TIZALUM-683724 format. One record per residue (C-alpha): x negated, y negated, z negated; residue in one letter. Coordinates in steps of 0.001 Angstrom, whole numbers, padded with zeros to 6 digits, always signed. Layout:
<sites>
XYZA ...
</sites>
This chain:
<sites>
-080063-091691-102218X -077250-092780-099882X -076348-092197-096253X -078240-095418-095503X -081500-094477-097234X -081763-090664-097059X -084765-089678-094911X -084084-088252-091463X -087134-086069-090960X -086157-085306-087370X -086869-088984-086595X -089799-089447-088950X -093339-090752-088538X -096191-090208-090986X -098064-093336-092116X -101461-092858-093769X -102887-095912-095517X -106627-096628-095892X -107760-093002-096120X -111305-093956-095151X -114590-092412-096208X -115619-095417-098314X -112568-094918-100582X -113479-091345-101528X -115293-090197-104672X -118813-091564-105009X -118453-094063-102178X -118744-097892-102266X -114997-098531-102550X -114122-095401-104537X -110425-095281-105425X -109734-092722-108168X -107381-089963-107105X -107822-090381-103359X -110211-087459-102901X -108046-085133-105003X -104931-086135-103022X -106624-085673-099639X -105773-081947-099177X -102070-082745-099516X -102373-085614-097036X -103984-083152-094618X -101168-080651-095166X -098579-083268-094291X -100537-084412-091238X -100749-080842-089998X -096995-080412-090431X -096328-083549-088378X -098806-082361-085732X -097119-078960-085578X -093742-080624-085022X -095180-083169-082577X -093995-086064-084726X -095830-089418-084666X -098710-090133-087024X -100135-093612-087575X -103399-093969-089491X -103497-097534-090812X -107008-098759-091678X -109019-101749-092846X -112117-102821-090910X -114408-105570-092188X -116702-107556-089934X -120271-107701-091225X -120114-111486-091582X -116962-111234-093720X -114904-113560-091526X -111862-111272-091402X -112018-110050-095000X -109180-110807-097414X -110150-113611-099783X -110429-111497-102924X -113267-109461-101338X -114764-111947-098886X -117563-113178-101139X -118888-109704-101951X -118887-108702-098264X -120651-111946-097330X -123238-111062-099965X -123893-107710-098301X -121481-105250-099923X -121350-102162-097706X -117640-101292-097660X -115377-100583-094689X -117879-102312-092383X -117136-102022-088652X -119071-099203-087038X -120272-097724-090331X -119669-094069-091313X -117799-095245-094410X -115245-097110-092310X -114196-093940-090473X -111084-092022-091411X -111821-089284-093958X -113174-086348-091962X -110592-083847-093227X -107732-086014-091992X -109002-086553-088446X -107368-084509-085674X -110786-083374-084412X -114529-083985-084599X -114441-086517-081782X -111798-088688-083431X -113682-091864-084314X -112484-095434-084705X -112927-097924-081869X -113535-101123-083892X -113661-103418-080856X -110263-102221-079635X -108661-102206-083072X -109956-105619-084135X -108353-107066-081010X -104984-105893-082363X -104505-102927-080043X -103222-099469-080925X -105870-096748-080599X -104445-093462-079305X -106108-090260-080488X -103566-088002-078807X -100095-088183-077336X -098580-088715-080772X -101393-089741-083137X -102677-093305-083405X -104822-095716-085404X -103686-099202-086432X -105931-101930-087860X -104286-104155-090459X -105959-107448-091346X -104338-107691-094791X -102477-105511-097311X -099374-104688-095299X -099232-102288-092349X -096758-104546-090496X -098535-107888-090871X -099975-108953-087491X -100165-105351-086242X -098601-103425-083327X -096984-100907-085692X -093377-102133-085507X -093312-102126-081715X -094826-098644-081599X -092228-097270-084018X -089334-098843-082133X -090640-097477-078845X -090569-093956-080281X -087149-094186-081920X -088475-093704-085444X -085977-094201-088272X -087913-092741-091231X -091422-093407-092497X -093320-091015-094760X -096170-092694-096638X -099367-091168-098010X -102781-092628-098682X -104933-094770-100862X -104163-096927-103878X -100436-097501-104269X -100621-100845-106152X -102131-102630-103149X -101736-101683-099473X -099258-098792-099778X -096892-100776-102007X -096959-103761-099641X -096469-101548-096588X -093575-099637-098180X -091750-102840-099073X -092348-104167-095557X -090850-100963-094159X -087836-101221-096449X -087139-104826-095468X -087184-103712-091825X -084445-101161-092620X -086531-098027-092239X -085631-095029-094334X -088695-094395-096501X -090162-091357-098210X -093333-091167-100286X -095328-088021-100981X -095974-088703-104659X -098897-086281-104999X -100532-087495-101764X -100738-091176-102729X -103422-092304-105157X -102518-094863-107803X -098809-094017-108022X -097588-093837-111618X -094222-093451-113344X -093513-097194-113275X -094285-097386-109575X -092069-094396-108902X -089125-096055-110677X -089668-099261-108690X -089668-097361-105398X -086571-095357-106251X -084799-098602-107166X -085110-099799-103542X -083949-096478-102081X -087298-094776-101462X -087279-090973-101664X -090247-090026-103876X -090907-086332-103328X -093739-083805-103729X -095702-082892-100633X -094275-079365-100539X -090697-080659-100336X -091509-083058-097485X -093445-080412-095556X -090493-078031-095879X -088132-080731-094601X -090368-081626-091667X -090804-077981-090671X -087101-077138-090975X -085150-076540-087744X -084046-079757-086064X -080665-080949-087296X -080424-084350-085594X -078007-084770-082692X -080882-086495-080897X -083871-084561-079618X -086943-084492-081898X -089708-086993-081296X -092231-085758-078759X -095150-087344-076937X -094271-089500-073964X 
</sites>
């Protein structure tokens, strides 16, 4: 790590990727390791909530007719596959990760490209493809809140998290990954991330850093 890439947890936002009910064990789009990593994702989310730091839940939502589905899955959705379908229970964020029982997705709002606010500092972002920054309002929202560091957790590193992390790096964000709160991350992936300056840390270490007394000369991020 260098002065350019070391995370500044006083100016950090948590990014969760595709932690939706359909990706959990026994569900239509089951991703191995996501259910077992979920408690650590929740622990990180609770730390960010306690410190009033921004959280962005990035999700996929498929229209029933398949018109907005990425090409590699479009045919199976057109044929009736029930995965991440707008308005379905499986499309919702995993229950344990939601900030409360009433926190449900608003597909109409999200599919129009708008940010959905769940609280003063917790939001949902719909991404139409792998990356969290591609045709989404995420970058503008991060700039508005003075975020310098992104902490990533979520579902299936080889696809959406990897793309989103590289997009964050090319936008000059400092990036940290909670290795035990991201399904699909292996030793090769860890080496690749560290090679581009990503801090790959266990959840406990990131929680401790987030909960530490503020050290930044700027005030910590708080709701507007």
